[in-house]
C-alpha positions as CSV (number, residue, x, y, z in Angstrom):
1,M,0.0,0.0,0.1
2,N,1.5,3.2,-0.8
3,K,0.2,5.0,2.7
4,K,1.6,8.2,1.7
5,F,-1.1,8.2,-1.4
6,V,-3.3,6.6,0.6
7,E,-3.3,9.4,3.5
8,E,-3.5,12.0,0.3
9,Y,-6.4,10.7,-1.3
10,Y,-7.8,10.5,2.2
11,D,-7.3,14.3,3.1
12,L,-8.4,15.7,-0.5
13,K,-11.9,13.7,-0.1
14,Y,-12.6,13.7,3.2
15,P,-11.7,17.7,4.3
16,D,-13.6,17.1,7.9
17,T,-16.8,15.9,6.4
18,Y,-16.4,13.1,7.7
19,I,-19.2,13.3,10.0
20,E,-21.7,15.1,8.1
21,T,-21.3,12.0,5.6
22,A,-21.3,9.3,8.2
23,E,-25.0,11.8,9.7
24,E,-26.1,11.1,5.7
25,Q,-25.8,7.3,5.3
26,D,-26.5,6.6,9.1
27,E,-29.5,7.0,10.8
28,K,-27.9,5.7,14.8
29,F,-24.4,7.9,14.4
30,K,-26.5,10.5,13.1
31,S,-28.4,10.3,17.0
32,M,-25.9,9.9,18.4
33,G,-23.6,12.8,17.7
34,Q,-27.2,14.8,18.4
35,E,-27.2,13.1,22.3
36,V,-23.5,14.3,22.3
37,M,-23.9,17.4,21.3
38,L,-26.7,18.2,23.5
39,L,-25.1,16.8,26.3
40,K,-22.3,18.9,25.4
41,G,-24.2,21.8,25.6
42,Q,-24.8,21.0,29.2
43,V,-21.6,20.5,30.1
44,E,-20.8,23.4,28.6
45,D,-23.6,24.6,31.0
46,V,-22.7,23.2,33.7
47,M,-19.3,24.5,33.8
48,G,-20.2,27.8,32.7
49,K,-21.6,28.3,35.8
50,Q,-18.4,27.5,37.4
51,G,-16.6,29.9,36.3
52,K,-14.0,31.1,33.6
53,E,-11.9,29.0,34.9
54,A,-13.9,25.7,33.9
55,L,-16.0,26.8,31.2
56,R,-12.2,27.5,29.6
57,L,-10.9,23.9,30.1
58,C,-15.0,22.1,29.1
59,E,-13.7,24.1,25.8
60,K,-10.3,22.6,26.2
61,L,-11.8,19.0,26.6
62,F,-14.4,19.7,23.9
63,E,-11.6,20.6,20.6
64,A,-9.2,18.0,22.1
65,E,-11.6,15.4,21.7
66,S,-13.0,16.7,18.8
67,R,-9.2,16.5,17.2
68,Y,-8.5,12.9,18.6
69,N,-11.9,11.7,17.1
70,E,-10.7,13.2,13.4
71,L,-7.0,11.6,13.9
72,L,-9.1,7.9,14.7
73,V,-11.5,8.3,11.9
74,R,-7.9,8.6,9.5
75,L,-6.3,5.6,11.4
76,A,-9.8,3.7,10.7
77,Y,-9.5,4.6,6.7
78,L,-5.9,3.5,6.7
79,Q,-6.5,0.7,8.1
80,G,-9.1,-0.1,6.5
81,A,-6.9,0.4,2.8
82,R,-4.0,-1.9,4.4
83,D,-7.4,-4.3,5.2
84,K,-8.1,-4.5,1.3
85,E,-4.5,-4.6,0.0
86,K,-4.1,-7.0,1.7
87,M,-7.6,-9.6,0.7
88,L,-6.8,-8.4,-2.7
89,E,-3.5,-10.3,-2.2
């Protein structure tokens, strides 16, 4: 597998649209995403009442989680490409 090619293809094909694409293709994923966003909103409300420092920490957590999930999706895509290559051997 040409890892560099697959990574570049992924970046071109799925530029920050993997969530929208998954929501269009899977109702369960869409529903879970809505639940997560609702809960995050509730957490932000509670943390906001605790003060600015708590709210900033909450925002940092959500941003880190987003970057983590983006990397996980990319790694899963690359694993799928490796698996496909093995199956075709």
